[in-house]
Each structure stands twice: as C-alpha cells, then as structure tokens.
Backbone bond lengths (Angstrom), bond angles and torsions (degrees), N, CA, C in turn:
res aa  C-N    CA-C-N  psi(-1)  N-CA   C-N-CA  omega(-1)  CA-C   N-CA-C  phi
1 X - - - 1.458 - - 1.601 108.25 -
2 X 1.299 116.62 124.72 1.435 121.29 -176.15 1.494 109.80 -74.92
3 X 1.182 123.11 132.83 1.493 130.22 169.83 1.596 112.08 -125.42
4 X 1.341 111.30 140.04 1.412 115.07 176.85 1.458 104.14 -130.28
5 X 1.362 117.83 133.28 1.442 125.77 -177.16 1.624 104.04 -124.01
6 X 1.312 113.18 119.13 1.407 119.97 173.47 1.575 124.53 -98.01
7 X 1.100 127.46 150.88 1.332 128.63 175.70 1.544 112.48 -150.93
8 X 1.299 115.75 165.21 1.448 120.53 167.10 1.616 116.63 114.65
9 X 1.386 109.75 -13.65 1.485 116.06 -175.40 1.647 109.72 -65.37
10 X 1.181 110.97 174.47 1.630 119.15 179.91 1.543 115.39 161.50
11 X 1.260 107.82 -164.17 1.454 119.16 -179.03 1.552 111.00 -106.87
12 X 1.312 117.76 124.36 1.398 117.98 -179.10 1.631 110.83 -141.07
13 X 1.268 120.88 147.60 1.437 121.21 173.61 1.503 112.97 -70.49
14 X 1.360 110.71 156.77 1.518 111.90 174.56 1.488 111.22 -58.12
15 X 1.437 116.23 144.05 1.392 126.20 -176.49 1.604 110.04 86.93
16 X 1.224 121.20 -10.29 1.472 122.84 179.52 1.550 109.58 -81.60
17 X 1.418 107.58 -179.07 1.410 113.82 -174.25 1.596 110.04 -130.48
18 X 1.313 112.94 155.89 1.501 115.45 175.90 1.459 100.67 -145.60
19 X 1.418 117.72 156.35 1.394 124.05 167.74 1.574 110.91 -123.05
20 X 1.219 115.11 121.19 1.536 116.71 173.39 1.591 106.96 -97.26
21 X 1.367 107.26 148.52 1.461 119.55 -178.22 1.549 104.69 -125.82
22 X 1.326 120.87 148.69 1.458 126.64 171.68 1.533 106.32 -143.29
23 X 1.326 118.37 125.13 1.416 126.94 -172.15 1.594 102.89 -115.81
24 X 1.353 115.22 123.58 1.520 124.43 178.71 1.385 109.76 -96.89
25 X 1.459 115.66 156.30 1.380 125.96 170.16 1.333 106.83 -148.65
26 X 1.353 113.68 159.03 1.654 120.65 -177.71 1.392 117.98 76.90
27 X 1.280 115.40 23.82 1.567 119.69 -177.46 1.464 108.62 -155.58
28 X 1.399 118.33 157.97 1.484 124.93 162.61 1.424 114.55 -74.34
29 X 1.393 111.04 80.52 1.606 119.55 -166.06 1.539 112.26 -46.46
30 X 1.352 118.10 -43.85 1.369 121.39 -163.71 1.644 111.12 -67.47
31 X 1.412 112.92 -20.83 1.322 115.61 -174.32 1.653 115.66 -93.03
32 X 1.238 108.75 -3.41 1.525 118.28 -176.89 1.428 117.11 -92.65
33 X 1.344 122.99 148.74 1.494 125.66 170.80 1.487 105.12 -81.29
34 X 1.294 117.53 129.11 1.395 124.93 174.17 1.513 114.25 -107.31
35 X 1.343 119.17 145.48 1.391 117.70 172.91 1.549 116.30 -148.94
36 X 1.305 112.87 169.86 1.439 117.61 173.66 1.500 106.51 -120.67
37 X 1.356 118.67 135.49 1.337 128.63 170.13 1.528 111.06 -117.37
38 X 1.416 113.19 162.96 1.553 114.99 167.60 1.421 110.55 -140.54
39 X 1.315 111.51 166.93 1.408 116.46 -179.40 1.506 108.40 -147.83
40 X 1.399 115.98 116.32 1.492 118.62 178.75 1.396 110.65 -86.08
41 X 1.224 123.34 164.09 1.500 130.93 -179.80 1.508 105.58 -55.10
42 X 1.326 118.60 124.30 1.332 119.02 175.99 1.553 124.88 80.60
43 X 1.484 107.32 2.14 1.415 110.62 -171.81 1.578 104.36 -128.00
44 X 1.338 113.81 168.19 1.540 117.61 179.77 1.559 108.24 -77.99
45 X 1.260 109.91 157.33 1.392 124.69 173.83 1.574 112.24 -60.32
46 X 1.263 123.46 122.67 1.504 120.97 -177.50 1.574 112.03 -122.37
47 X 1.185 115.62 156.09 1.457 119.38 177.92 1.601 112.13 -74.59
48 X 1.334 122.05 131.47 1.392 117.80 174.06 1.510 111.49 -103.00
49 X 1.392 119.06 -43.93 1.359 123.66 -178.96 1.538 112.82 -159.51
50 X 1.347 114.96 148.21 1.594 115.87 178.18 1.494 106.28 -136.30
51 X 1.281 113.27 155.04 1.557 123.14 177.52 1.462 102.05 -138.23
52 X 1.469 116.16 130.98 1.326 120.19 173.28 1.579 111.91 -87.05
53 X 1.327 113.15 171.95 1.494 112.98 174.27 1.520 115.94 -58.39
54 X 1.275 113.25 -29.87 1.523 119.57 179.03 1.647 110.31 -78.93
55 X 1.279 118.60 -12.27 1.371 121.32 174.21 1.557 112.15 103.27
56 X 1.448 117.36 -1.34 1.444 114.27 171.52 1.463 117.61 -64.57
57 X 1.338 119.77 142.86 1.436 119.63 -179.51 1.561 112.30 -126.22
58 X 1.177 113.83 160.94 1.511 126.53 174.63 1.426 114.66 -147.70
59 X 1.254 115.41 138.87 1.547 122.57 -173.00 1.456 112.55 -125.67
60 X 1.342 118.62 149.39 1.426 122.15 164.55 1.504 112.06 -62.02
61 X 1.336 115.13 142.72 1.522 117.35 -178.84 1.491 111.74 -52.70
62 X 1.324 117.20 -39.40 1.459 119.33 -174.69 1.496 115.62 -65.02
63 X 1.306 116.68 -18.98 1.493 118.96 176.08 1.425 121.14 -108.36
64 X 1.377 117.59 -7.64 1.410 125.06 179.09 1.590 110.64 -53.36
65 X 1.370 109.06 130.03 1.442 112.82 -177.65 1.505 117.34 89.77
66 X 1.303 115.93 -10.36 1.496 125.35 -178.12 1.394 113.67 -117.47
67 X 1.400 113.64 -42.44 1.459 116.58 -175.51 1.552 110.02 -111.63
68 X 1.353 114.49 150.49 1.401 120.86 174.60 1.561 114.00 -133.82
69 X 1.339 111.77 130.11 1.491 114.66 177.93 1.497 105.00 -107.59
70 X 1.351 108.71 140.44 1.582 119.05 -179.56 1.438 107.48 -146.01
71 X 1.327 117.66 165.84 1.406 125.64 -179.32 1.605 112.60 -139.05
72 X 1.290 115.17 145.96 1.426 129.43 -176.50 1.590 106.16 -117.63
73 X 1.247 121.10 78.18 1.554 120.36 -172.29 1.478 110.11 -53.64
74 X 1.341 121.02 -48.94 1.522 117.85 -176.63 1.563 116.15 -54.78
75 X 1.408 107.92 -26.79 1.490 117.96 -175.90 1.651 109.79 -97.88
76 X 1.323 112.23 0.29 1.491 116.55 -178.57 1.584 108.73 56.58
77 X 1.261 123.86 32.42 1.359 122.07 -167.08 1.611 109.99 -129.18
78 X 1.267 116.96 135.08 1.496 123.70 169.87 1.571 111.09 -108.55
79 X 1.269 114.67 146.69 1.462 120.09 -177.32 1.544 112.64 -123.83
80 X 1.193 117.29 154.02 1.507 120.58 170.64 1.530 105.08 -133.98
81 X 1.425 115.18 106.00 1.245 118.35 171.59 1.581 116.91 -87.02
82 X 1.289 118.13 121.02 1.458 119.34 -167.20 1.569 102.27 -119.89
83 X 1.364 109.89 122.30 1.519 123.06 175.98 1.526 112.65 -118.91
84 X 1.259 113.24 162.80 1.401 121.92 179.48 1.579 113.61 45.48
85 X 1.404 112.46 47.95 1.405 122.73 -172.37 1.568 108.16 -64.72
86 X 1.386 114.29 145.48 1.437 124.27 -176.78 1.551 103.76 -121.00
87 X 1.361 113.36 156.69 1.610 115.30 172.42 1.369 109.48 -55.38
88 X 1.292 128.86 -34.64 1.381 127.73 178.04 1.523 116.85 -59.95
89 X 1.359 116.32 -14.77 1.487 116.79 178.81 1.522 109.28 -90.83
90 X 1.255 119.98 2.25 1.480 121.91 171.76 1.413 113.74 -59.44
91 X 1.396 115.20 130.20 1.509 118.84 169.41 1.542 105.60 163.21
92 X 1.313 114.44 -175.84 1.419 121.52 -179.93 1.539 110.15 -88.64
93 X 1.230 120.73 123.47 1.372 131.54 -174.72 1.589 108.11 -95.84
94 X 1.286 118.88 125.55 1.380 124.62 178.38 1.557 115.38 -120.78
95 X 1.267 112.59 134.89 1.524 117.60 179.15 1.504 107.08 -86.80
96 X 1.329 112.34 145.15 1.616 116.36 -174.50 1.438 104.56 -131.99
97 X 1.318 116.74 141.45 1.440 126.57 169.89 1.494 111.23 -123.44
98 X 1.282 117.60 125.85 1.549 122.06 177.74 1.469 106.84 -106.47
99 X 1.271 118.38 111.90 1.453 120.94 -175.20 1.418 113.06 -63.07
100 X 1.305 117.86 136.96 1.595 120.74 -167.32 1.547 106.24 -79.43
101 X 1.338 119.31 -14.58 1.447 119.93 -177.90 1.623 112.82 -85.00
102 X 1.321 106.34 -57.56 1.573 115.48 -172.61 1.518 111.11 -114.80
103 X 1.336 121.25 4.40 1.457 128.70 -176.54 1.449 110.74 51.69
104 X 1.314 121.70 33.54 1.484 120.71 172.02 1.594 106.21 -77.57
105 X 1.353 107.47 148.65 1.456 117.71 -173.05 1.580 108.85 -101.81
106 X 1.346 114.43 137.61 1.351 123.14 179.66 1.567 107.82 -126.66
107 X 1.345 120.28 147.57 1.407 121.69 -169.12 1.596 107.90 -134.84
108 X 1.220 115.83 145.61 1.530 121.16 175.98 1.538 100.90 -89.59
109 X 1.330 110.10 178.60 1.522 121.94 -171.46 1.515 106.87 -79.75
110 X 1.185 126.47 -10.96 1.415 129.39 177.52 1.587 111.13 85.97
111 X 1.259 113.98 147.03 1.445 124.09 175.99 1.534 118.05 -130.59
112 X 1.275 121.21 129.97 1.501 124.81 -166.11 1.600 106.20 -82.39
113 X 1.283 111.21 132.23 1.456 128.18 172.52 1.523 110.01 -113.86
114 X 1.270 116.51 112.99 1.557 116.91 175.78 1.531 106.04 -119.36
115 X 1.257 114.21 125.81 1.456 123.00 170.68 1.435 113.78 -111.59
116 X 1.374 117.89 121.25 1.432 120.95 -175.57 1.514 112.47 -102.18
117 X 1.237 119.80 144.27 1.427 124.87 176.48 1.420 125.16 -76.99
C-alpha cells in the first residue's frame, strides 16, 4: 500500500522561501513519477511541478524560475524548493505519485502554505 507523508508547509512573508518534502513507502520509489499539486481556496487543484523516474521535470508557468522539484531516490523523498513566494502561491500543497505500472494516482494528506503580503 502506497503512503505519502508530506512536511514543510507553513506561513511565510512574500519573497520568502519554503521547502516541502514528501516521503513515500510501499512502492519502488525510483521508478515512479512524482508531482506536487496545489489547491487554493475555492479553486481547482492544479499541477505545480512533476519529476519522472528519469529526472525529467516540468513546471506550471506561474512557478517557473522560482520553484525547483527534485528527488532523492535512496531516501524515497521528493522535494519542492519554493523561492520568491507570492501571496498567489497560498494553498494546500499535495504530493502525488503516479504508479509506473498502471499509472494509478496516489495522494498525500496535503500541507498548508500561506504567503502573507
């Protein structure tokens, strides 16, 4: 059974930085695509960044140049380094794992990020 545990959210002022972490268990981590999504109040969940098992990445246009996704396969962990945070980045951030065999989706419990102006 796949489990994802996130950490690192919090309250930060605009222009500040946060790093989110997500540790997975119950899967061959290095083979799966990992992603970070976010959901602002009253809005749909949206992709922030993804990283494949081979290390290819893609980002939402709104975070390019500010956020960096990375993975540490021996630690079964994916990170999201968020710099130059803006109030528009506020939301609940969810870790996502896409299973490499059947492309099933698995989600973490979410971590709140609040950016004050």
